[in-house]
C-alpha positions as CSV (number, residue, x, y, z in Angstrom):
1,M,-65.9,30.2,-30.8
2,V,-63.4,32.4,-32.7
3,K,-60.8,31.3,-35.2
4,Q,-58.1,33.5,-36.6
5,T,-57.0,32.7,-40.2
6,Q,-54.1,33.7,-42.3
7,K,-54.3,35.8,-45.6
8,A,-54.7,33.7,-48.6
9,Q,-51.5,32.8,-50.5
10,S,-52.8,34.5,-53.7
11,G,-52.7,37.9,-52.0
12,I,-56.5,38.2,-51.7
13,N,-57.7,39.3,-48.3
14,S,-59.8,36.8,-46.5
15,Q,-61.8,37.3,-43.3
16,V,-59.4,37.5,-40.4
17,F,-61.8,36.6,-37.7
18,K,-64.5,34.0,-38.3
19,G,-67.2,32.9,-35.9
20,F,-70.9,32.6,-35.3
21,S,-73.6,34.0,-33.1
22,S,-77.1,32.8,-32.4
23,R,-78.0,36.5,-32.3
24,A,-76.8,37.2,-35.8
25,E,-79.3,38.9,-38.0
26,Q,-78.4,36.7,-40.9
27,S,-80.0,33.3,-41.4
28,N,-76.7,31.4,-41.4
29,Y,-75.4,32.9,-38.1
30,K,-71.9,33.4,-39.5
31,L,-70.1,36.6,-38.5
32,F,-66.7,38.0,-39.6
33,D,-64.2,40.6,-38.5
34,F,-65.9,43.8,-37.2
35,A,-69.3,42.3,-36.8
36,L,-67.9,39.3,-34.8
37,I,-65.7,41.5,-32.6
38,K,-68.7,43.8,-31.8
39,Q,-71.0,40.9,-31.2
40,N,-68.5,39.3,-28.8
41,L,-68.4,42.6,-26.8
42,I,-72.3,42.8,-26.8
43,N,-72.4,39.2,-25.6
44,R,-70.0,40.0,-22.8
45,L,-72.0,43.1,-21.7
46,S,-75.3,41.1,-21.9
47,V,-74.2,38.9,-19.0
48,R,-74.6,39.9,-15.3
49,K,-71.3,39.6,-13.5
50,G,-71.3,36.3,-11.6
51,E,-73.8,34.5,-13.9
52,R,-71.3,32.6,-15.9
53,L,-70.6,29.2,-14.5
54,E,-67.0,28.8,-13.2
55,N,-66.1,32.4,-14.4
56,P,-67.6,34.8,-11.8
57,E,-65.6,37.8,-13.2
58,F,-67.2,37.5,-16.7
59,G,-69.9,40.0,-17.5
60,T,-70.8,43.4,-16.2
61,M,-72.0,44.9,-12.9
62,I,-74.2,47.4,-14.6
63,Y,-77.4,45.3,-14.2
64,D,-76.9,45.4,-10.4
65,V,-76.8,49.2,-10.2
66,L,-79.4,50.3,-12.8
67,F,-81.7,51.8,-10.2
68,E,-79.0,53.3,-8.0
69,P,-78.4,57.1,-8.0
70,L,-75.6,57.8,-10.5
71,T,-73.0,59.3,-8.3
72,D,-69.4,60.1,-9.3
73,T,-68.3,57.0,-7.4
74,L,-70.8,54.8,-9.2
75,K,-69.8,56.4,-12.6
76,Q,-66.2,55.5,-11.9
77,A,-67.1,52.0,-10.9
78,I,-69.0,51.6,-14.2
79,L,-66.2,53.1,-16.2
80,D,-63.7,50.7,-14.6
81,D,-66.1,47.8,-15.3
82,I,-66.5,48.7,-19.0
83,T,-62.8,49.2,-19.4
84,A,-62.1,45.8,-17.9
85,N,-64.6,44.2,-20.2
86,V,-63.2,45.8,-23.3
87,N,-59.6,45.0,-22.2
88,A,-60.5,41.4,-21.8
89,D,-60.6,41.2,-25.7
90,P,-57.1,41.9,-27.2
91,R,-58.7,42.8,-30.5
92,I,-60.3,46.0,-29.2
93,S,-59.4,49.0,-27.1
94,A,-61.6,51.8,-25.7
95,D,-61.1,55.5,-25.5
96,N,-63.3,58.3,-24.3
97,I,-65.8,56.2,-22.3
98,V,-68.8,58.4,-21.2
99,V,-71.3,57.1,-18.6
100,S,-74.6,59.0,-18.3
101,Q,-78.1,58.5,-16.9
102,S,-80.7,57.8,-19.5
103,E,-84.5,58.0,-19.1
104,H,-84.9,54.4,-17.9
105,G,-81.4,53.3,-17.2
106,I,-77.7,53.9,-18.0
107,S,-76.1,55.0,-21.2
108,I,-72.5,54.2,-22.2
109,Q,-70.7,55.9,-25.1
110,V,-67.3,54.5,-26.1
111,D,-64.8,55.1,-28.9
112,L,-63.9,51.5,-29.8
113,T,-60.7,50.8,-31.7
114,Y,-60.4,47.6,-33.6
115,V,-56.7,46.9,-33.0
116,P,-55.9,44.6,-35.9
117,Y,-57.3,47.2,-38.4
118,N,-56.6,50.5,-36.5
119,I,-60.1,51.6,-37.1
120,T,-62.2,53.5,-34.5
121,E,-66.0,53.4,-34.2
122,K,-68.2,55.3,-31.8
123,L,-70.7,53.0,-30.1
124,K,-73.5,53.8,-27.7
125,F,-74.9,51.1,-25.3
126,G,-78.1,51.5,-23.4
127,F,-78.8,49.4,-20.4
128,D,-82.5,49.8,-19.3
129,E,-85.0,48.8,-16.8
130,N,-85.9,45.6,-18.7
131,S,-82.3,44.4,-18.0
132,T,-81.6,44.4,-21.7
133,L,-78.7,45.9,-23.6
134,R,-79.4,48.0,-26.7
135,L,-76.7,49.1,-29.2
136,S,-77.5,52.4,-30.9
């Protein structure tokens, strides 16, 4: 659940995006702004495409191709899949997506821009044989 709030009347900046995550490293599970946007993307990429009830297009296809040879055609399919997942959230955009083979899976590096703040961050996602997603 994500709620967007307005700036406080007094001119003090408040958190723009507020939400929660059961994966949060804090004890109260509250997340704000960058952390929330990043966690929402991680949540989306942690779901195998077709697993979400009544939304078969949600998630990523990477888990279905982890053990396939990483051909140019497969790299392009993964690139299109990551682009679609990022574009599903209007708060972020992706540039320079690089798909590569890692020791036990697939590695994705992406320059992620947080649109409301015009700030770019380089993220590296690792999808491995344990069907888990790691952010490094």
